[in-house]
Wavefront OBJ file of the C-alpha trace (Angstrom):
o trace
v 0.101 0.177 0.212
v 2.995 2.563 0.752
v 4.292 1.528 -2.632
v 1.206 2.385 -4.374
v 0.706 5.864 -2.343
v 4.113 6.497 -3.385
v 3.726 5.781 -7.297
v 0.449 7.792 -6.790
v 2.193 10.682 -5.316
v 5.132 10.865 -7.978
v 2.635 10.932 -10.918
v 0.448 13.457 -9.306
v 4.036 15.115 -9.605
v 4.537 14.541 -13.015
v 0.677 15.925 -13.823
v 1.456 18.767 -12.186
v 4.467 19.343 -14.107
v 2.905 18.729 -17.195
v -0.235 20.998 -16.500
v 2.586 24.100 -15.999
v 4.222 23.529 -19.268
v 0.685 23.903 -20.685
v -0.387 26.928 -19.301
v 3.450 28.441 -19.603
v 3.214 27.060 -23.533
v -0.332 28.873 -24.144
v 0.822 31.909 -22.367
v 1.697 34.625 -25.610
v 4.536 36.224 -23.179
v 6.181 33.275 -23.076
v 5.646 32.689 -26.967
v 7.272 36.355 -28.378
v 10.086 37.633 -29.375
v 13.429 35.582 -29.925
v 11.346 32.528 -27.645
v 8.827 31.504 -30.687
v 11.195 29.285 -32.737
v 11.999 27.336 -29.085
v 8.258 27.058 -28.647
v 7.552 25.761 -32.333
v 8.112 21.914 -31.436
v 6.919 21.377 -28.143
v 4.463 18.639 -28.179
v 5.317 16.574 -25.633
v 3.953 18.517 -22.726
v 0.489 17.236 -24.190
v 2.019 13.406 -25.382
v 3.383 13.603 -21.710
v -0.665 13.399 -20.495
v -1.570 10.957 -23.166
v 1.320 8.612 -22.193
v -0.275 8.350 -18.808
v -2.909 5.663 -19.694
v -0.307 3.721 -20.844
v 2.430 4.004 -17.757
v -0.502 4.085 -15.140
v -3.445 1.388 -16.864
v -6.173 2.564 -18.741
v -8.592 0.471 -16.374
v -10.687 -2.348 -16.910
v -12.025 -3.499 -20.407
v -15.841 -3.898 -19.198
v -18.297 -1.629 -20.729
v -18.887 -0.072 -17.602
v -15.102 0.722 -16.936
v -15.807 2.646 -20.677
v -18.706 4.014 -19.363
v -16.947 5.599 -16.423
v -14.498 6.769 -18.605
v -16.505 8.445 -20.890
v -18.036 10.205 -17.801
v -14.950 11.312 -16.681
v -13.308 12.999 -19.658
v -16.614 13.491 -21.612
v -19.190 15.323 -19.507
v -17.073 18.207 -18.213
v -16.178 18.581 -22.426
v -19.340 18.992 -23.116
v -20.618 21.076 -20.744
v -17.449 23.165 -20.753
v -17.629 23.461 -24.491
v -21.086 24.781 -24.112
v -20.385 26.732 -21.020
v -17.826 28.793 -22.849
v -19.605 28.894 -26.650
v -22.837 30.982 -25.281
v -20.445 33.967 -24.177
v -17.899 33.560 -27.197
v -21.129 33.384 -29.243
v -23.072 36.345 -27.699
v -19.819 38.252 -28.306
v -18.352 37.724 -31.099
v -21.360 36.137 -33.749
v -24.298 37.543 -32.115
v -25.679 38.412 -35.439
v -25.500 34.786 -36.692
v -28.993 33.835 -34.801
v -29.608 30.703 -32.763
v -29.280 28.216 -35.824
v -25.411 28.481 -36.559
v -24.857 28.426 -32.735
v -26.595 25.477 -32.170
v -25.060 23.473 -35.237
v -21.388 24.850 -33.988
v -22.071 23.633 -30.810
v -23.525 20.174 -31.996
v -20.018 20.031 -34.546
v -17.807 21.167 -31.207
v -19.133 18.429 -29.092
v -19.490 15.510 -31.394
v -16.932 15.949 -33.633
v -14.541 17.599 -30.833
v -11.855 18.769 -33.173
v -9.514 21.814 -32.429
v -10.746 23.500 -35.490
v -14.689 23.061 -34.620
v -13.389 24.389 -31.236
v -11.889 27.215 -31.833
v -14.716 28.196 -34.110
v -17.021 27.491 -31.382
v -15.786 28.962 -28.099
v -12.819 30.877 -29.070
v -10.416 28.286 -27.967
v -8.758 24.896 -29.004
v -8.008 23.539 -25.799
v -10.411 21.099 -24.908
v -9.825 18.761 -28.134
v -7.793 17.019 -25.596
v -10.008 15.456 -23.498
v -12.363 13.729 -26.531
v -8.873 12.271 -27.730
v -7.820 11.223 -24.507
v -11.136 8.889 -24.207
v -10.235 7.662 -27.493
v -6.988 6.791 -26.485
v -7.915 4.956 -23.697
v -10.441 3.034 -26.080
v -8.129 1.631 -28.357
v -5.397 0.977 -25.418
v -7.999 -1.050 -24.234
v -8.548 -3.040 -27.502
v -5.368 -3.579 -28.260
v -5.126 -5.148 -24.519
v -8.170 -7.485 -25.637
v -7.064 -8.748 -28.888
v -4.507 -10.965 -29.666
v -2.245 -12.477 -32.383
v -2.708 -11.230 -36.017
v -5.726 -9.009 -34.878
v -2.989 -7.060 -32.330
v -0.299 -7.098 -34.971
v -2.864 -5.507 -37.718
v -4.172 -2.843 -34.859
v -0.737 -1.735 -34.261
v 0.629 -1.953 -37.825
v -2.274 0.209 -38.652
v -1.600 2.985 -36.273
v 2.257 3.044 -37.169
v 1.301 3.589 -40.724
v -0.974 6.477 -39.800
v 1.791 7.673 -37.333
v 4.519 7.507 -40.083
v 1.946 9.505 -42.702
v -0.825 11.695 -40.720
v 0.988 14.713 -41.085
v 0.283 14.598 -44.944
v -3.264 13.894 -44.748
v -5.132 17.153 -45.883
v -6.382 19.302 -43.309
v -9.837 19.489 -44.816
v -9.822 15.575 -43.525
v -7.972 15.832 -40.019
v -10.616 18.528 -38.673
v -13.586 16.123 -39.483
v -11.955 13.301 -37.554
v -14.393 12.434 -34.694
v -13.329 12.346 -31.165
v -9.400 12.834 -31.622
v -9.108 9.872 -33.209
v -6.258 10.476 -35.965
v -4.250 11.685 -32.941
v -5.131 8.729 -30.272
v -3.870 6.201 -33.672
v -0.779 8.955 -33.904
v 0.036 8.372 -29.747
v -0.371 4.291 -29.824
v 2.988 3.101 -30.980
v 4.508 5.846 -29.120
v 3.002 5.227 -25.838
v 3.635 1.500 -26.323
v 6.956 1.773 -26.676
v 7.379 4.560 -24.139
v 5.438 1.624 -21.585
v 8.355 -0.562 -22.925
v 11.062 1.590 -21.800
v 9.424 2.398 -18.038
v 9.679 -1.059 -16.292
v 6.668 -2.356 -14.664
v 7.900 -1.352 -11.173
v 7.556 2.410 -12.601
v 10.847 3.068 -11.120
v 13.341 4.908 -13.631
v 17.043 4.690 -11.971
v 19.031 7.597 -12.684
v 21.523 6.595 -15.072
v 18.240 5.844 -17.438
v 16.365 9.140 -16.672
v 19.710 11.411 -17.463
v 20.256 9.711 -20.476
v 16.966 10.232 -21.487
v 16.878 13.910 -20.152
v 20.093 14.057 -22.441
v 18.531 12.584 -25.391
v 15.142 15.019 -25.276
v 17.537 17.951 -25.141
v 19.501 17.214 -28.250
v 15.929 16.475 -29.904
v 14.351 19.726 -28.684
v 17.871 21.551 -29.769
v 17.631 20.028 -33.268
v 14.138 20.815 -33.928
v 14.452 24.543 -32.670
v 12.234 26.526 -35.329
v 10.358 23.388 -36.518
v 6.345 24.056 -36.197
v 5.194 20.659 -34.791
v 1.427 21.224 -33.539
v -0.419 17.687 -32.364
v -3.829 18.944 -32.142
v -3.652 20.041 -36.338
v -1.604 16.919 -36.909
v 0.946 19.246 -38.055
v 3.751 16.711 -37.427
v 6.691 15.236 -39.789
v 6.175 12.386 -41.823
v 8.387 9.593 -43.530
v 8.886 12.472 -46.260
v 10.834 13.958 -43.495
v 12.569 11.284 -41.874
v 15.077 12.771 -39.515
v 12.760 15.116 -37.981
v 9.975 12.405 -37.721
v 12.587 10.621 -35.606
v 13.930 13.229 -33.591
v 10.115 14.051 -32.591
v 9.324 10.790 -31.518
v 12.448 10.443 -29.411
v 12.342 14.035 -28.004
v 8.603 12.762 -26.914
v 9.088 9.568 -25.424
v 12.630 10.274 -23.805
v 10.652 13.281 -22.086
v 8.327 11.020 -20.502
v 10.933 8.546 -19.273
v 12.935 11.503 -17.569
v 9.876 13.332 -16.161
v 8.998 9.916 -14.324
v 12.767 9.798 -13.067
v 12.887 13.369 -12.184
v 8.986 12.923 -10.417
v 10.762 10.540 -8.195
v 13.048 13.530 -7.359
v 10.535 16.217 -6.552
v 7.942 13.689 -4.959
v 8.378 15.672 -2.188
v 7.286 19.145 -3.463
v 3.685 19.562 -2.420
v 2.652 22.378 -5.014
v 3.258 19.829 -8.136
v 1.306 17.155 -6.289
v -1.600 19.427 -5.460
v -1.641 20.712 -8.986
v -1.622 17.307 -10.184
v -4.551 16.242 -8.550
v -6.432 19.312 -9.449
v -4.779 18.792 -13.486
v -7.936 18.187 -15.191
v -9.897 21.291 -13.696
v -7.276 23.735 -14.108
v -6.863 22.641 -17.910
v -10.549 23.516 -17.731
v -10.070 26.802 -16.274
v -6.927 28.248 -17.049
v -7.830 29.618 -20.753
v -10.115 32.427 -20.170
v -8.454 33.191 -16.973
v -4.544 33.068 -18.598
v -6.140 35.583 -21.452
v -7.632 38.003 -18.888
v -4.310 38.209 -17.131
v -2.519 38.674 -20.200
v -4.827 41.413 -20.695
v -4.296 42.847 -17.811
v -0.794 43.066 -18.040
v -0.733 44.032 -21.581
v -2.821 47.026 -20.881
v -0.473 48.660 -18.587
v -1.838 48.313 -15.353
v 0.951 46.023 -13.987
v 3.019 45.741 -17.072
v 5.597 48.639 -15.734
v 5.942 47.121 -12.312
v 7.467 43.854 -13.674
v 10.879 42.906 -13.672
v 12.903 40.828 -16.256
v 10.259 41.865 -19.382
v 8.364 39.434 -20.901
v 9.602 36.383 -18.274
v 8.545 38.485 -15.621
v 4.913 39.138 -17.156
v 4.967 35.504 -18.097
v 5.882 34.525 -14.739
v 3.291 36.499 -12.816
v 0.248 35.571 -15.347
v 0.934 31.983 -15.055
v 1.008 32.120 -11.301
v -2.022 34.287 -11.264
v -4.171 31.821 -13.651
v -2.754 28.459 -11.998
v -3.566 30.084 -8.644
v -7.150 31.040 -9.594
v -7.627 27.705 -11.779
v -6.929 25.937 -8.629
v -8.717 27.748 -6.135
v -12.100 27.265 -8.307
v -11.169 23.552 -8.529
v -10.931 23.466 -4.538
v -13.877 24.837 -3.930
v -15.913 23.160 -6.756
v -14.667 19.395 -5.173
v -15.954 21.252 -2.143
v -19.792 21.473 -3.097
v -20.676 17.834 -3.799
v -23.360 18.409 -6.246
v -20.914 20.711 -8.331
v -18.288 17.953 -8.210
v -20.531 15.395 -9.194
v -22.298 17.359 -11.870
v -19.112 18.835 -13.508
v -16.601 16.474 -12.878
v -17.687 12.680 -12.531
v -15.560 10.160 -11.873
v -17.959 7.164 -12.581
v -20.961 6.688 -14.392
v -22.713 6.446 -10.660
v -21.168 9.442 -9.431
v -22.986 11.830 -12.202
v -25.921 13.098 -10.947
v -28.217 13.417 -13.886
v -27.307 9.594 -14.250
v -28.027 8.948 -10.808
v -31.687 10.903 -10.736
v -32.095 8.564 -14.152
v -31.771 5.050 -12.370
v -34.181 6.694 -9.996
v -36.379 7.780 -12.080
v -36.671 4.094 -14.221
l 1 2 3 4 5 6 7 8 9 10 11 12 13 14 15 16 17 18 19 20 21 22 23 24 25 26 27 28 29 30 31 32 33 34 35 36 37 38 39 40 41 42 43 44 45 46 47 48 49 50 51 52 53 54 55 56 57 58 59 60 61 62 63 64 65 66 67 68 69 70 71 72 73 74 75 76 77 78 79 80 81 82 83 84 85 86 87 88 89 90 91 92 93 94 95 96 97 98 99 100 101 102 103 104 105 106 107 108 109 110 111 112 113 114 115 116 117 118 119 120 121 122 123 124 125 126 127 128 129 130 131 132 133 134 135 136 137 138 139 140 141 142 143 144 145 146 147 148 149 150 151 152 153 154 155 156 157 158 159 160 161 162 163 164 165 166 167 168 169 170 171 172 173 174 175 176 177 178 179 180 181 182 183 184 185 186 187 188 189 190 191 192 193 194 195 196 197 198 199 200 201 202 203 204 205 206 207 208 209 210 211 212 213 214 215 216 217 218 219 220 221 222 223 224 225 226 227 228 229 230 231 232 233 234 235 236 237 238 239 240 241 242 243 244 245 246 247 248 249 250 251 252 253 254 255 256 257 258 259 260 261 262 263 264 265 266 267 268 269 270 271 272 273 274 275 276 277 278 279 280 281 282 283 284 285 286 287 288 289 290 291 292 293 294 295 296 297 298 299 300 301 302 303 304 305 306 307 308 309 310 311 312 313 314 315 316 317 318 319 320 321 322 323 324 325 326 327 328 329 330 331 332 333 334 335 336 337 338 339 340 341 342 343 344 345 346 347 348 349 350 351 352 353 354 355 356 357
């Protein structure tokens, strides 16, 4: 039990580190000027979260387990999509009427791609949740299949991984629930799981080697635009960048597992990790408001270190407010079970339906 508790805290630290990376990546101050080239190849902050189901396990393969995952990921996805779409459309598309708004919301919820999320809510961040659900389903399918069927699935995902970047954008934006992204991640996730032993302990030698490989690949890809949510990724036609990007993402995760063992006693990271889903869903409008206030001149003149000082302040403010919202939502059982249910039995509408029937 003590080992399981340590493992849980270690991966809470990893999730806390990853959610901080995501907030910084979305921060305009971090991506401006000369720093922009270094942010172009960053995709490991998202794949880090997508690799976690391979390492931690994706739950059972029963229909009830799949239902629990659907509720955990898709209920907040739909609620926040609708919640962000209504004020965004009221401000930016008020002249279009209710018909286009409802159509956009339906496409954003049913297809879930970053393209339709951006059209409907003004932000593209929430594509991650349907893609994560699709990935978990594919992992369960991989575990269930045997022999030639499993080999066929892995081969298909490997081919998509190698050629996904060449698929026209008109097609990729229409793939529902991030299915193409899930297929793209499968080969790397399986490789990452192989590199991390079953005890989930990565030694210092392996961790430092992975950190070195990550640093070299990151340096090599400086200035190369890689965007997972829009499938702007290297293909076999650009084999050096494809291999460098794959090595960067996998080595980052191995290094992070090792680093999380060293940072496990830092309570801030583990706390952020336990609230990572809520912070992810809350952070974009808070971050944009913080950036607007700083750029508006109310705070900028008092901040040291230029854009990096502004980046640090807006990131800390965003994470603090998002964590506070998450903390108080979790204290209110009705809100928690409505917005962020863990299982189908937790979700209040499902419980009311069961009682009614």
